[in-house]
C-alpha positions in Angstrom: 116.7 143.1 177.9 119.3 142.3 180.1 117.7 143.4 183.1 114.4 141.8 184.8 112.3 144.7 185.4 109.3 145.1 187.9 106.7 147.5 187.9 105.6 149.0 191.3 102.6 151.7 191.2 102.7 153.8 194.0 100.3 152.9 197.2 96.6 154.2 197.3 97.5 157.8 197.9 95.1 161.3 198.2 95.0 162.0 194.5 93.1 158.2 194.2 90.4 158.6 197.2 89.5 162.3 196.0 89.4 161.9 192.6 91.9 164.9 191.2 95.1 164.7 189.8 98.8 165.1 190.8 101.6 165.6 188.1 105.0 168.0 188.2 104.8 170.1 190.1 102.9 169.2 193.0 100.0 171.5 194.0 99.3 169.6 197.0 100.7 167.3 199.6 99.7 164.4 198.2 100.5 161.1 200.8 100.1 157.7 200.9 96.9 156.5 202.6 96.5 154.3 205.2 95.9 151.6 203.2 98.5 152.6 200.5 101.3 152.2 203.4 99.3 149.1 204.2 99.9 148.2 200.2 103.7 149.1 200.0 104.0 147.1 202.9 102.4 143.8 201.3 104.6 144.6 198.1 107.8 144.9 200.2 107.2 141.6 201.5 106.8 140.0 198.0 109.2 141.8 197.0 111.6 140.1 199.3 112.5 136.4 197.8 112.8 138.7 194.2 117.0 139.5 194.8 116.1 143.2 194.5 118.9 144.9 193.7 117.8 148.3 191.9 114.8 150.6 192.9 114.4 153.5 191.3 110.9 155.6 191.8 109.2 158.7 190.4 110.8 161.9 192.1 106.6 162.4 192.8 105.4 162.1 197.2 103.1 159.4 196.9 106.3 156.8 194.8 109.1 157.9 197.1 107.0 157.5 200.1 106.1 154.0 197.8 109.8 153.0 197.0 111.3 154.0 200.7 108.8 151.3 202.3 109.9 149.1 199.7 113.9 150.2 200.5 113.8 149.6 204.0 111.9 146.3 203.7 115.1 145.0 201.7 117.6 146.7 202.9 119.1 148.7 199.9 118.9 152.6 198.8 116.4 154.0 196.3 116.9 156.4 193.2 114.7 159.2 192.2 114.0 159.6 188.5 111.7 162.8 186.5 111.6 160.4 184.0 109.2 158.0 186.1 106.8 160.8 186.9 103.1 161.0 185.7 102.3 162.5 182.3 102.5 166.0 182.8 99.3 167.5 182.6 100.1 171.5 183.1 96.8 173.1 183.1 95.0 170.9 184.3 97.5 169.8 187.3 95.3 169.4 190.1 91.6 169.2 188.2 89.4 166.2 188.8 89.6 163.9 185.0 86.2 164.4 184.7 87.4 168.3 184.5 89.5 168.1 182.0 88.9 164.2 180.0 86.4 165.9 176.8 89.3 168.5 176.2 90.7 165.3 174.1 87.5 164.3 172.3 86.6 168.3 171.4 82.9 167.8 171.8 82.9 164.6 170.5 81.9 161.0 171.0 85.0 159.4 170.0 86.2 155.5 170.5 89.0 155.1 172.7 91.3 154.1 170.1 90.5 158.0 168.1 90.5 159.5 172.6 93.8 158.2 173.3 95.2 158.9 169.7 94.3 162.1 170.5 96.5 161.6 174.0 99.6 160.7 172.0 99.6 163.8 169.8 98.3 166.4 171.4 99.1 168.0 175.0 97.0 169.4 177.9 98.3 173.2 177.6 101.1 173.2 179.4 101.6 169.2 180.1 102.7 166.6 177.6 101.4 163.9 175.0 101.0 160.5 175.9 104.3 160.0 173.6 106.2 162.3 175.1 106.1 160.5 178.2 106.7 157.1 176.0 109.8 159.0 174.6 111.3 160.1 178.5 110.4 156.6 179.7 112.2 154.7 176.0 115.6 157.0 177.4 115.4 156.3 181.1 115.1 152.1 180.3 117.6 152.5 177.5 119.8 154.0 179.6 119.4 151.7 182.8 120.0 148.5 180.2 123.1 150.0 179.6 124.5 150.5 182.5 123.1 147.6 184.1 123.1 143.9 182.8 121.4 141.1 184.7 120.2 143.2 187.6 116.4 142.6 189.0 114.7 146.2 189.0 111.8 147.9 190.4 110.6 150.6 188.2 108.1 152.4 190.9 105.9 154.7 189.1 102.1 155.3 188.2 99.2 154.1 186.7 99.6 155.4 182.8 103.3 156.0 182.6 104.0 152.2 183.8 101.3 151.1 181.5 103.3 152.7 178.5 106.6 151.1 179.8 104.9 147.4 179.9 104.1 148.8 176.0 107.4 149.5 175.1 109.8 146.8 177.7 107.0 143.7 175.5 106.5 145.3 172.6 103.2 146.0 172.6 101.3 147.7 169.4 99.1 150.6 170.3 95.9 148.5 170.1 97.1 146.6 172.5 98.0 149.8 175.3 94.5 150.5 174.5 92.6 147.1 174.9 94.6 147.3 178.0 93.5 150.7 179.7 89.6 149.6 178.6 89.9 145.9 180.4 91.4 147.2 183.1 94.3 145.4 182.9 96.5 148.5 184.0 98.1 147.8 187.2 96.3 148.6 190.8 97.4 150.9 193.3 100.2 148.6 195.5 100.8 146.1 192.6 104.1 144.1 191.9 104.2 143.7 188.3 107.1 141.6 185.9 108.0 142.1 183.1 
C-alpha cells in the first residue's frame, strides 16, 4: 500500500455498556462513556508520535466523538465517510445481539465458519451482509490509495468493519478472519492498531 494505516476503534460507548447494537440510522444518541473518553485521549497520546496526516471517521456519533478527541490532540481536522459505518443491521438495529444472533443460524447449531459464512451471504432484513461491508471498505481503501501517497492515516470505525478492513489490507483468508473473531483478537475499544 502507498500509505500507512492506523485503525482505531471508537472508545467505549453506551452501546458497549448497555449491550445493544447501533448502526445506521442511529435510533438513539450513542455517546462515549467517561471510560470511552479516557480511551480516546490515551489513543490520541499514542498517535502523537506517529506523524499523522489524515483522520477518517465513520459518521456515527461514537466514532465522530473519538475522532474529534484525536483531531484536537493532533491539531488536524477529521473527514467523515459513511463507508466506515458499522454493519447495517436493518430491522435488528437497536436490539441486543442475543436477540438476533440466531437469525443467521436458522435454528441449527453451526460452526463459527458456517455462521460467519452466512453473515457474508445473507443480510438482516433491510440490512447488509459482511460482503457488502467489505465491498464499501474496499472502495474506500482504493479511493484513499489513489488520492494519497506516503501518508499516515487514522481510520476511526467499529469493531467488525475494522476487522474486515484488516482482512482486506493484510489479504487474510476468510478462515483467518473468522479465527481472529473467535480467538477474540479483534480490535478493542480505544485501541490504535497499525496495519
